Every structure is written in structure tokens, then in C-alpha cells.
N, C-alpha and C positions, 0 to 999 in steps of 0.2 A: 504494500500499500504506499503510494507516494504521497507525501504531505505537500500541499500547495503552500506557498509563502503568504498568500492572501489570508488564509484561515488562521495562521499562527501569528501573522503580523511581524515576522522576522525576515529580514533580508539584509544583504550587505556582506562586508568582508569578514566580520567576526561572528557571524551567525551560525556557523557550522556546528559548534557544540550543542547549541540550543535546539537546532533542527534535528540533530541526531538523537538527543535525549528524548525529544518529543515523539520521534518516530518509534523509539524503543518502547515508550509507555503505551503508545497506541496499538502496538503489536499485540499486547495482552488482551485486547478486545476480541481477538480471534479465539474461538472456543477450543479448536483443536490444538493450537500452540500451547494454550494454558494447560490442557490435559497432559501434553508431553512434558512440559517444563516441570510441573508439580507432581509428575509420577503417576497420575490416575490412569493414563493410557495403557500402561503395561499391566495394571491390575485387571482391566476389563478386557484386554486383547486375548483371544482365544489361546494362542501358544506363548503369550507373554514375550519375554526377551529371547526365548530359545530359538535356535535355528531350525529344529526339527521337533516333531511330536509323534507319538504313536497312538493309535486308536482302533476301534473295532468298526467294521463296515456294517451299517444298518440297512442301507438300501442302495440300489443302483438307479441312476436317473439320467435323462437326457436333457440337456440345456440348449434352448435355441440360441443361435448366434445373433448378434446385433446387426442391424441394417448397415451396409447393403449386402452383407453376406447372408447366405441361407444354408444353415447345416445344423445338425443336432450334435452337439459336443457331449461326449460321454463323460459322466462324473459319478462320484460316489458320495453318500452322506456318511460321515465318520463321527462316532462318538469318542472324544478324546479321553484317555485313561486318567491322566493327571488332573484335568479341570472339569471332567464330566460335561463338557459342552459339545454340541453338535455343530459340526462345520461341513461345508461342501468342498470336495477336493476334485480337481480335474485329473483325468487319466490320460497321460500322453501315449503316443505311439499308436499306430493303426491296429485296431482289433485287440488291443491289450486289456480291454474290459473283460475278455473271456478268462483271463488268468485270475481275475478277482472274484471270489464267491462271498456269499453272506457270511458274516461272523468271522471273516478273515482279519488278521492283525496286519495293519498297513502303517507305514511310516509316511508322514506328510511333511512338506516343507513349503516355504514361501515361494511366490511366483517370481520374485526379484524386483518388485516394484514397491517395496517398503509397505506392504500391507494393502496395496491397492490392487484392484482386478486388472487383468492384463488382456490386451487385444479385444477381440470381439465376443469374449465370454463374460456376460454380465454377472457381477456379484460373486465371482469365484476367486478367492485370494490364495488358495493353496493348490499344490499338485502332489500326486502320489509318487513316492520314489522307490519304496520297497513293499513287497508283499510276502508276509511270512518270513521276514529277515532275508529275502533274496531280492536283488535288484530287479526292478521292472524292466530295465534295459536288457539285462542278461536273459530274462525269460523271453522277451521279445526277439532277441537275436537267436535264441535256441541253444545258447552255450550253457545254460543251467536248467534244472528241473525244479518245479515247485515241490517242497517236501510235503508228504501226506501227513495229516494229523494223527 
């Protein structure tokens, strides 16, 4: 947010410090910045500060892509073990939803946009990286088998 000099009444050679302080104070009007600075963001975030989390698959779903794309992106609903929260995680690689069954243990990680959804997939902030402690990529390539329970 850029502060105009008309609203603050400050201008000139020595106004930089006052402008900077004013901009800093006004930045706290942003709700999301306040939550990050005062630590409440990480208390409410599903996987908190952790890079990964594991959970149990509760259902498989298809999520429609945003315009102008038209596709059904495959995803799973996961109940996290640590926080007992339910999140939706995208399943990468073509046809790899077939390797995931109900009640499987999966590892999820962020999409790489600091908690924001990526691309044309609305509202999905996480992706599946492992199934039953085996990498989804290895299952997709055929280099490993999924262990039987």
C-alpha cells in the first residue's frame, strides 16, 4: 500500500523517516500480516510450520479446473494425524490416483506458493508425495511396489 503525500501532509527533503514510519504503522491494518506477525497464522494453519504432514485418506474427489481450462483434477480428502483437521490434497502424475485407496496413510506437502493454491486448481494448497511410505513418483515409474497391509 503506497501512502500518498497529500493524506499525510508530509513532503520534502527530510520527510522520508516520517513517511516510512507511517507506512509501517498502516501495514498493520492488513489482517493477514497481523496474523503472521503475532503468530496466530501458524496456530490455525493445517500443517503449521511443518514442511510435511501425514494423514489418512477419507475420500477421493475430482475438482474442476478454473476457466479457461476444463478438466477434472484428481484429489483426495486427508484427515491429518497430528492436528485432526481435514484438508484436500492434489494427486500429481497421470493415473496415480489408482495407487491410493481409502484409509491409506499419505504424506502431504505444500504446493510451493506459501499456503496459496496453485495454477487452475481452486482451493487446493497441498499435494500428495508418499503413499504408505513409498514415493508416489516411484510407484508411477514402476520402480517400487506399494506394500500390502
